[in-house]
C-alpha positions in Angstrom: 53.6 181.3 94.5 51.0 178.5 94.4 51.9 175.2 95.8 50.6 171.9 94.5 47.9 170.3 96.5 48.4 166.7 97.5 45.0 164.9 97.5 45.7 162.7 100.5 47.1 165.2 103.0 46.2 168.8 102.1 42.5 168.7 101.2 41.2 167.3 104.5 43.4 169.8 106.4 42.2 172.6 104.2 38.6 171.6 104.8 39.2 171.6 108.6 40.8 175.0 108.4 38.0 176.4 106.3 35.3 175.0 108.7 37.2 176.6 111.6 37.4 180.0 109.9 33.7 179.9 109.0 32.9 178.9 112.5 35.0 181.6 114.0 33.3 184.2 111.8 29.9 182.9 112.8 30.8 183.0 116.5 31.8 186.6 116.0 28.3 187.2 114.4 26.7 185.7 117.5 28.7 188.0 119.8 27.8 191.0 117.5 24.1 190.0 117.7 24.3 189.7 121.5 26.0 193.1 121.8 22.9 194.7 120.1 20.6 193.3 122.8 19.3 195.5 125.7 21.6 195.4 128.7 19.8 192.8 130.8 19.3 190.4 127.8 22.9 191.0 126.7 24.2 190.1 130.1 22.0 187.0 130.2 23.2 185.9 126.8 26.9 186.4 127.6 26.5 184.6 131.0 24.9 181.7 129.2 27.7 181.5 126.6 30.3 181.6 129.5 28.5 178.9 131.4 28.4 176.6 128.3 32.1 177.2 127.6 33.0 176.3 131.2 30.8 173.2 131.1 32.5 172.2 127.8 35.9 172.7 129.3 35.1 170.6 132.4 33.7 167.8 130.2 36.9 167.7 128.2 39.0 167.4 131.3 36.8 164.6 132.5 37.5 162.6 129.4 33.9 162.5 128.3 32.8 162.7 124.7 32.5 166.5 124.9 32.5 167.3 121.1 29.5 165.0 120.4 27.6 166.2 123.4 28.3 169.8 122.5 27.2 169.2 118.9 24.0 167.6 120.2 23.3 170.7 122.4 24.0 173.1 119.5 21.6 171.2 117.2 18.9 171.3 120.0 19.5 175.0 120.5 19.3 175.6 116.7 15.8 174.1 116.7 14.6 177.0 118.8 16.9 179.8 117.5 15.2 183.1 117.1 16.3 183.5 113.5 17.8 181.7 110.6 21.3 183.3 111.0 21.7 182.1 114.6 20.3 178.7 113.6 22.9 178.4 110.9 25.7 179.5 113.2 24.7 176.8 115.8 24.5 174.2 113.1 28.0 175.1 111.8 29.4 174.9 115.4 27.8 171.5 115.7 29.3 170.3 112.5 32.8 171.4 113.6 32.3 169.6 116.9 31.3 166.4 115.1 34.4 166.8 112.8 36.6 167.1 115.9 35.0 164.0 117.4 35.6 162.1 114.2 39.3 163.2 114.1 39.8 162.0 117.7 38.6 158.5 116.7 41.3 158.3 114.0 
């Protein structure tokens, strides 16, 4: 059964959920790409991801503007991404972080 969409409430929430689902799929793509690397490079890639996540977590507990800073770092990384797929993933993650920062302001 289809429900009627209310313009003021449902569309922004739908957009956020859609961005989240796309981002999660792209993050899975990054992990899949990392798993295809040789052992040493794969470990280095996963260690870097872990480090960035820990840093992001500590920034959020410090009360600093973590989503904006994280988005800035993702955009900077995207500039030097080894291929267009990874670049697009990083840009999508940056967009989601910026959306999160905007929603915190409201």
